[in-house]
C-alpha positions as CSV (number, residue, x, y, z in Angstrom):
1,M,20.0,9.1,49.3
2,R,20.5,9.5,45.3
3,D,18.7,7.5,42.9
4,P,21.6,5.9,41.0
5,L,19.6,5.5,38.1
6,T,19.1,9.7,38.0
7,R,22.5,9.7,38.4
8,R,23.1,7.4,35.3
9,H,20.4,9.2,33.3
10,V,22.1,12.3,33.7
11,L,25.5,10.6,32.9
12,A,23.8,8.8,29.5
13,G,22.5,12.4,28.7
14,L,26.0,14.1,28.8
15,A,27.4,11.5,26.8
16,A,24.7,12.0,24.1
17,F,25.2,16.0,24.4
18,T,28.8,15.4,23.4
19,A,28.7,12.9,20.7
20,S,26.1,15.1,19.2
21,A,28.0,18.3,19.7
22,S,31.2,16.8,18.4
23,T,29.0,15.2,14.8
24,L,27.4,18.6,14.8
25,S,30.7,20.1,15.2
26,A,32.0,17.8,12.2
27,T,28.9,18.3,9.9
28,A,29.8,22.5,10.1
29,S,33.8,22.0,9.2
30,D,32.8,19.8,6.3
31,A,29.9,21.8,4.9
32,V,30.5,23.8,1.4
33,D,29.3,27.5,1.3
34,G,28.0,27.9,-1.7
35,A,29.2,32.3,-1.2
36,E,32.6,30.8,-1.7
37,F,32.2,29.6,-5.0
38,G,30.3,33.2,-5.8
39,L,26.9,31.9,-5.6
40,V,24.6,34.7,-5.1
41,P,20.7,34.9,-4.3
42,E,18.9,37.3,-6.7
43,S,21.3,37.4,-9.3
44,A,19.7,38.0,-12.9
45,S,22.1,36.0,-14.2
46,D,22.9,32.1,-14.9
47,Q,24.7,30.9,-11.9
48,S,25.3,27.2,-13.7
49,A,29.0,27.1,-13.5
50,A,29.2,28.2,-9.7
51,L,26.3,26.0,-8.4
52,Q,28.3,22.9,-10.4
53,A,31.4,23.7,-9.0
54,A,29.9,24.2,-5.1
55,I,28.3,20.4,-6.0
56,D,31.9,18.8,-7.0
57,A,33.7,20.5,-3.8
58,A,31.0,19.1,-1.3
59,A,30.9,16.1,-3.0
60,A,34.7,15.9,-2.6
61,R,34.7,17.2,1.0
62,G,31.8,14.7,2.2
63,G,29.6,17.4,4.0
64,P,26.7,19.6,2.9
65,L,26.3,22.1,0.3
66,Q,24.9,24.9,1.9
67,L,23.1,28.0,-0.2
68,A,21.6,31.4,1.4
69,S,18.1,31.6,1.3
70,G,16.5,33.7,-1.9
71,R,16.5,32.7,-5.6
72,Y,19.3,31.3,-8.2
73,S,19.0,30.1,-11.9
74,A,20.8,27.6,-13.0
75,G,20.3,23.8,-15.0
76,G,21.7,20.8,-16.5
77,L,23.6,20.0,-12.8
78,Q,25.3,17.1,-12.3
79,L,24.8,14.8,-9.1
80,R,28.0,13.5,-7.4
81,H,28.0,10.5,-5.2
82,N,28.0,11.5,-1.3
83,T,26.1,15.0,-2.3
84,T,23.9,16.5,0.2
85,I,22.5,19.9,-1.4
86,S,19.8,21.5,1.9
87,G,18.0,24.9,2.1
88,L,15.7,26.4,5.0
89,R,12.5,25.2,4.1
90,G,11.1,27.4,1.1
91,G,13.9,29.8,1.7
92,V,16.3,28.4,-1.1
93,V,14.6,28.7,-4.6
94,I,16.7,27.1,-7.9
95,E,14.6,28.5,-11.3
96,A,15.2,25.9,-14.0
97,T,17.3,27.5,-16.8
98,S,17.4,24.2,-18.5
99,A,16.1,20.6,-17.9
100,P,16.7,18.4,-16.0
101,L,17.7,21.1,-13.5
102,F,19.3,18.4,-11.5
103,S,20.3,14.6,-12.5
104,A,22.6,11.6,-11.5
105,A,23.8,8.2,-13.3
106,A,25.1,5.4,-11.7
107,Q,25.8,7.8,-8.2
108,N,24.6,6.7,-4.7
109,D,23.9,8.5,-1.8
110,I,22.7,12.0,-2.8
111,V,20.3,13.9,-0.6
112,L,18.1,16.8,-1.8
113,E,16.1,18.8,1.0
114,N,14.1,22.2,1.8
115,L,14.7,23.6,-1.6
116,V,11.9,24.9,-4.0
117,L,12.6,23.9,-7.8
118,R,11.3,25.4,-10.6
119,G,10.4,24.4,-14.3
120,S,7.6,26.4,-15.1
121,N,9.4,28.1,-18.1
122,L,10.4,25.3,-19.8
123,G,9.6,23.3,-22.4
124,G,10.3,19.7,-23.9
125,D,9.3,16.9,-22.2
126,A,12.5,15.9,-20.0
127,P,12.0,16.1,-16.4
128,L,13.2,18.8,-13.7
129,L,14.8,15.4,-11.6
130,S,16.2,12.9,-13.3
131,F,18.3,10.1,-11.7
132,T,19.6,6.3,-13.2
133,A,21.1,3.5,-11.8
134,C,21.3,5.5,-8.0
135,E,20.9,4.2,-4.7
136,R,20.2,5.3,-1.6
137,L,18.2,8.5,-3.0
138,H,16.7,10.8,-0.4
139,L,14.5,13.3,-1.7
140,S,12.8,15.1,1.0
141,G,11.1,18.5,1.8
142,L,11.0,19.7,-2.3
143,R,8.6,21.9,-4.0
144,L,8.9,21.1,-7.6
145,E,6.4,23.5,-9.6
146,G,6.0,22.9,-12.9
147,G,7.9,21.5,-16.1
148,G,7.3,19.8,-19.9
149,G,7.9,16.6,-18.2
150,S,8.0,14.8,-14.9
151,G,8.8,16.5,-11.5
152,V,10.5,13.4,-10.8
153,N,12.1,10.4,-13.2
154,L,13.3,7.4,-11.1
155,E,14.8,4.8,-13.5
156,S,16.5,1.7,-11.7
157,S,16.9,3.9,-8.8
158,G,15.6,3.2,-4.9
159,G,15.3,5.1,-2.0
160,R,13.0,7.8,-0.5
161,L,10.9,10.4,-1.5
162,T,8.9,11.9,1.6
163,N,7.1,15.2,2.1
164,L,6.7,16.7,-1.5
165,D,4.9,19.0,-2.9
166,I,4.8,18.8,-6.6
167,S,2.4,20.5,-8.7
168,D,1.8,21.5,-12.6
169,F,3.8,19.0,-14.6
170,E,2.8,18.1,-18.3
171,H,4.0,14.6,-17.6
172,A,3.4,13.1,-14.3
173,G,4.3,14.5,-10.5
174,I,6.7,11.3,-10.1
175,F,7.3,8.6,-12.8
176,A,9.6,5.5,-11.7
177,H,10.6,2.4,-13.7
178,L,12.5,-0.2,-12.8
179,S,12.5,0.6,-8.9
180,H,13.5,-1.4,-5.8
181,D,13.5,-0.6,-2.1
182,L,11.4,3.1,-2.8
183,I,9.6,4.3,-0.7
184,I,6.6,7.3,-1.8
185,R,5.5,8.5,1.5
186,D,3.4,11.7,2.6
187,C,3.6,13.5,-1.1
188,R,1.3,16.3,-2.5
189,I,0.8,16.2,-6.1
190,T,-1.6,18.1,-8.1
191,R,-2.7,18.6,-11.3
192,C,-0.5,17.0,-13.5
193,G,-1.1,16.5,-17.3
194,N,-1.2,12.9,-17.3
195,G,-0.5,10.8,-14.2
196,G,-0.3,11.4,-10.4
197,I,2.5,8.6,-9.6
198,L,3.6,6.0,-11.8
199,V,5.4,2.7,-10.7
200,W,6.4,0.6,-14.0
201,G,8.4,-2.6,-14.2
202,D,8.8,-5.2,-16.9
203,G,6.5,-7.9,-15.8
204,E,9.9,-9.7,-14.5
205,A,11.4,-8.1,-11.5
206,H,10.6,-8.0,-8.0
207,D,9.7,-3.8,-7.8
208,G,8.4,-4.1,-4.4
209,T,7.7,0.1,-4.0
210,I,5.8,1.4,-1.3
211,V,3.4,4.7,-2.2
212,T,1.8,5.5,1.1
213,A,-0.2,8.3,3.0
214,N,-0.1,10.3,-0.2
215,Q,-2.5,13.6,-1.4
216,I,-2.5,13.3,-5.2
217,S,-5.3,15.6,-7.0
218,D,-6.7,17.2,-10.1
219,I,-5.0,14.5,-12.8
220,D,-5.5,14.8,-16.5
221,W,-5.1,12.8,-19.2
222,R,-3.6,15.1,-22.0
223,G,-1.7,12.4,-23.7
224,G,-5.5,10.6,-24.6
225,G,-6.1,7.2,-24.8
226,N,-8.4,5.0,-22.6
227,G,-6.3,4.7,-19.5
228,Q,-2.7,4.9,-20.6
229,N,-3.5,8.4,-19.1
230,G,-5.3,10.3,-16.4
231,N,-4.5,8.0,-13.2
232,G,-3.3,9.0,-9.5
233,I,-1.4,5.6,-9.1
234,N,-0.7,3.2,-11.8
235,V,1.3,0.1,-11.4
236,Y,2.3,-1.1,-14.3
237,K,4.4,-4.6,-14.9
238,A,5.8,-3.6,-11.6
239,N,5.9,-6.3,-8.8
240,G,5.2,-6.6,-5.2
241,V,4.2,-3.0,-4.9
242,M,2.0,-2.0,-1.9
243,V,-0.3,1.3,-2.3
244,T,-1.8,2.1,0.8
245,N,-3.5,4.8,2.8
246,N,-3.2,7.6,-0.3
247,V,-6.0,10.1,-0.4
248,I,-6.8,10.4,-5.0
249,R,-9.4,12.9,-5.9
250,N,-10.8,14.3,-9.2
251,C,-8.3,11.6,-11.7
252,A,-9.8,12.2,-15.0
253,F,-9.5,8.0,-15.5
254,T,-8.4,5.9,-12.0
255,A,-7.4,6.7,-8.8
256,V,-5.2,3.1,-8.5
257,R,-4.7,1.4,-12.0
258,L,-2.8,-1.8,-11.5
259,N,-1.8,-3.3,-15.0
260,A,-0.3,-6.6,-15.7
261,S,1.0,-6.5,-12.1
262,N,1.7,-9.0,-9.5
263,D,1.3,-9.4,-6.0
264,T,-0.2,-6.0,-5.2
265,H,-1.9,-4.3,-2.3
266,V,-4.3,-2.1,-2.5
267,I,-5.4,-1.1,1.1
268,G,-6.9,1.7,2.7
269,N,-7.1,4.2,0.2
270,S,-10.2,7.2,-0.8
271,C,-10.7,7.8,-3.7
272,L,-13.1,10.5,-4.6
273,D,-14.6,11.5,-8.1
274,S,-12.8,8.9,-10.6
275,G,-13.8,9.6,-14.3
276,E,-13.4,5.7,-15.7
277,V,-12.9,2.9,-12.7
278,A,-12.2,4.0,-9.3
279,I,-9.9,1.1,-8.4
280,F,-8.8,-1.1,-11.6
281,S,-6.7,-4.3,-11.8
282,E,-6.7,-5.8,-15.8
283,F,-4.6,-7.2,-18.1
284,G,-2.9,-10.3,-16.8
285,F,-2.6,-9.0,-13.3
286,S,-1.9,-12.0,-11.0
287,G,-2.4,-11.3,-6.5
288,S,-4.8,-8.6,-6.0
289,V,-5.3,-7.7,-2.5
290,I,-7.9,-4.8,-3.0
291,A,-9.2,-4.0,0.3
292,D,-10.4,-1.3,3.5
293,N,-10.9,1.1,0.6
294,I,-13.5,3.6,0.1
295,V,-14.7,4.8,-3.3
296,D,-16.9,7.6,-3.9
297,G,-17.7,8.9,-7.0
298,A,-17.2,6.5,-10.1
299,A,-18.5,5.5,-13.7
300,Q,-17.3,1.9,-12.2
301,G,-15.8,1.3,-8.1
302,I,-13.8,-2.2,-8.7
303,S,-13.0,-4.0,-11.4
304,M,-10.7,-6.9,-11.4
305,T,-11.1,-8.1,-15.4
306,N,-9.4,-9.4,-18.5
307,F,-9.4,-12.9,-17.7
308,D,-9.2,-13.3,-21.8
309,S,-5.8,-11.7,-21.5
310,N,-5.4,-14.2,-18.1
311,G,-6.0,-11.4,-15.3
312,R,-6.6,-13.2,-12.6
313,L,-6.4,-13.9,-8.8
314,A,-7.6,-11.2,-6.7
315,A,-9.4,-10.7,-3.3
316,C,-11.8,-7.8,-2.6
317,S,-12.9,-7.4,1.2
318,G,-14.0,-4.5,3.3
319,N,-14.1,-2.1,1.0
320,I,-17.3,0.8,0.9
321,V,-18.0,1.9,-2.9
322,R,-21.2,4.3,-3.6
323,N,-22.2,7.1,-6.1
324,I,-21.4,5.3,-9.3
325,T,-22.4,7.8,-12.1
326,P,-24.6,6.2,-15.3
327,R,-21.8,7.0,-17.8
328,S,-18.1,8.0,-18.1
329,L,-17.1,11.0,-19.8
330,V,-13.9,10.0,-20.9
331,N,-14.7,6.1,-22.1
332,P,-18.2,6.3,-22.8
333,D,-17.7,1.8,-23.1
334,T,-17.6,2.0,-19.4
335,T,-20.8,0.7,-17.9
336,P,-21.7,1.9,-14.4
337,A,-20.7,-1.4,-11.6
338,G,-19.6,-1.2,-8.7
339,I,-17.3,-4.1,-7.8
340,F,-16.7,-6.9,-11.1
341,A,-14.3,-9.5,-11.4
342,E,-13.8,-12.3,-13.5
343,A,-11.7,-15.2,-12.3
344,D,-10.6,-16.6,-9.1
345,A,-11.5,-13.8,-6.9
346,V,-13.3,-13.8,-4.2
347,I,-15.3,-10.5,-3.1
348,T,-16.6,-10.3,0.5
349,G,-17.8,-8.2,3.3
350,N,-18.1,-5.2,1.2
351,V,-21.1,-2.1,1.1
352,V,-22.2,-1.3,-2.4
353,E,-24.4,1.8,-2.1
354,A,-26.2,3.6,-4.9
355,V,-25.5,2.6,-8.9
356,P,-27.1,2.6,-11.7
357,G,-26.7,-0.6,-12.9
358,L,-25.0,-4.0,-11.3
359,G,-24.0,-4.0,-8.0
360,I,-21.5,-6.7,-8.0
361,G,-21.1,-8.5,-11.1
362,A,-19.0,-12.2,-11.8
363,G,-18.2,-12.7,-15.6
364,W,-19.0,-11.4,-18.7
365,G,-20.0,-14.2,-20.9
366,P,-17.4,-17.1,-21.2
367,Y,-14.9,-15.3,-19.4
368,L,-16.1,-16.1,-15.2
369,R,-14.1,-18.9,-13.4
370,D,-14.5,-19.8,-9.7
371,V,-15.6,-16.5,-7.9
372,V,-17.1,-16.5,-4.8
373,I,-19.6,-13.5,-3.8
374,S,-20.2,-13.9,0.2
375,G,-21.4,-12.0,2.8
376,N,-21.7,-8.4,1.1
377,V,-24.4,-5.7,1.7
378,V,-25.5,-4.2,-1.8
379,R,-28.3,-1.2,-1.8
380,D,-29.9,1.4,-4.0
381,C,-28.6,-0.7,-7.6
382,E,-30.6,-1.1,-10.6
383,V,-29.4,-4.9,-10.0
384,G,-27.9,-6.1,-6.9
385,I,-25.5,-8.9,-8.5
386,G,-25.3,-10.8,-11.2
387,V,-23.8,-13.6,-12.7
388,S,-22.8,-14.7,-16.0
389,V,-24.8,-17.9,-16.9
390,A,-23.5,-17.7,-20.6
391,E,-21.9,-20.8,-22.6
392,G,-18.5,-21.3,-21.6
393,A,-18.7,-19.6,-18.3
394,G,-17.8,-21.0,-15.4
395,K,-18.3,-21.5,-11.7
396,A,-19.5,-19.1,-9.0
397,V,-21.0,-18.6,-5.6
398,V,-23.6,-16.1,-4.1
399,S,-23.5,-16.7,-0.3
400,G,-24.8,-14.9,2.9
401,N,-25.3,-11.4,0.9
402,R,-27.9,-8.7,1.6
403,V,-29.3,-6.7,-1.2
404,A,-31.8,-4.5,-0.9
405,E,-34.0,-2.0,-2.9
406,A,-32.7,-3.4,-6.1
407,R,-35.1,-1.5,-9.3
408,R,-34.9,-4.2,-11.8
409,A,-33.5,-7.4,-9.7
410,G,-31.8,-8.6,-6.8
411,I,-29.6,-11.3,-7.8
412,A,-29.8,-12.3,-11.8
413,A,-28.0,-14.7,-14.5
414,F,-26.8,-12.7,-17.4
415,A,-26.0,-13.9,-21.0
416,W,-23.2,-11.2,-22.2
417,D,-25.7,-7.8,-21.3
418,E,-29.4,-10.1,-21.7
419,M,-30.4,-10.9,-18.2
420,M,-31.6,-14.6,-18.6
421,S,-33.2,-14.7,-14.7
422,E,-34.7,-12.0,-12.7
423,D,-34.5,-13.8,-9.6
424,L,-31.6,-16.5,-9.8
425,Q,-32.2,-17.7,-6.2
426,R,-36.1,-19.0,-7.8
427,D,-34.3,-20.6,-11.2
428,A,-31.3,-22.0,-9.2
429,E,-31.7,-25.3,-10.8
430,Q,-31.9,-23.7,-14.6
431,F,-28.3,-22.8,-13.8
432,P,-26.2,-25.9,-12.7
433,T,-22.6,-23.6,-12.5
434,V,-24.5,-21.0,-10.3
435,T,-24.5,-22.2,-6.4
436,I,-27.0,-19.9,-4.3
437,T,-27.5,-20.2,-0.6
438,G,-28.5,-17.7,2.4
439,N,-28.9,-14.8,0.3
440,S,-31.6,-12.3,1.8
441,V,-33.0,-10.1,-1.3
442,N,-36.2,-7.5,-0.8
């Protein structure tokens, strides 16, 4: 007897096939062929006018614009609402004759996929792709190569940027300002002049950008400064941003830099060979969760500072920090440290190794309030754990840590950079602002 479930599956499959075939037929009938508008691959002429006409027709018809494989030259193109331009992966190459190559303002549901877009011969600081007040953007499978500004510039826009290859831009790979509902995922960004991915806000609005599973490398700081440039991922005054599971290496300054941001997650990232602080939460931040990251090679590992500017409230847990360098070549004011916090912070369950300075530190001068250092392993450091006991410093707890092979001191007290006690466990009664319990030091 025939199994009725099998029969139902067959009928369902036929129905799905029929619906799929119907959809493909509709898509094919709505598609616009670039050849209809005189677009010729490998032509030496600028084809901006023909490509703009094809874009307008595709948007009006509601179907994709399909371009034959080959090279085209064009620039200054305006994308309309409901524009889709697609090509075979790596097969359609558009050389920009001016920047932006593509731009849109207050246009929604734009799709660009499987195109190679080149701005290598362009000067100036305009981005290769520019979007302002656009909703539901979908950029996928693009290769963006070179330009005087950024690869992608987003202003007050939202959507998905996935599987992009971005290289050799003078400013940043992706610059998103005042974003919302934005996802940046599975992108590869390399050899950019000032930044990899920049997510900037106004300090007030919820941003909520998710930056995940990207690979970022070789980020320079051609614009100079002491941290404004040279960062793999920079979150500036943007709230509710998640930075997760990225691999970031060889950045002139910082792998992940949070500046005056609120409610930010930095989780599961690999931060390799940073020129200054690998993960930095600074200047008026509030609510940073920094967890389960690997830092290998930096002038400082993880820093949560600037209590003098109301930088406070952080949880730092489960990180591995190792191989800190004696100095920073880009910022000589940086002192070597593994993990450092100043206010309303817990540092727990981390492993810190090979630091030619302070393994874990709490406070700088009077800038210390309610920091807990608990359950960490610290080894092969100049000083294992240091706590500020300067006049005006607040309270700290150092509990249940294991400190091994500290060359100068295991757990020490400091007033600014002067060591007040090389054995804070022994001298605890002299420093009532610090609670010391259950640590193992040798």
